[in-house]
Phi, psi and omega in degrees: 000143177246142180241133182233124179271126178227150171251128182236129175227115176234130179284162176306317178298325178294319178296320178299323177300321178293316180297326179286349181087007180292330181221141182250345185232151171255133176247127181228155175261125179290161180299336179268006176097350178289152174266131182239130177248125182235140172292139184302330184298337179285348181257359185307319183289351179259002181282132176231184176297340179267008182094224176232129179212121178172173175254130187229156171245120177262127177252132179234167171279185183296340178262014180066024173279132183304136175244310181195166175226139180221154174283149173268141179279143172283161174305137183095357173085008179281143178292140183282352181244140173104000000 
């Protein structure tokens, strides 16, 4: 398994574009400089009235096929989203 750290910030209007079907993927730059493309549906549980904002760990298989996404905890154990 490979782990990629990304920071994602999407405004409410950007999230609405995804819901309308205008865009299907989120593109983010990983902390190590790689470009990561994720289908918006993997981020649905992180959407709030403020859009999506947080630090995430994307886990892929050895061929970089998406496996899961999780929030990274801030120091002190607080969730980075919300």
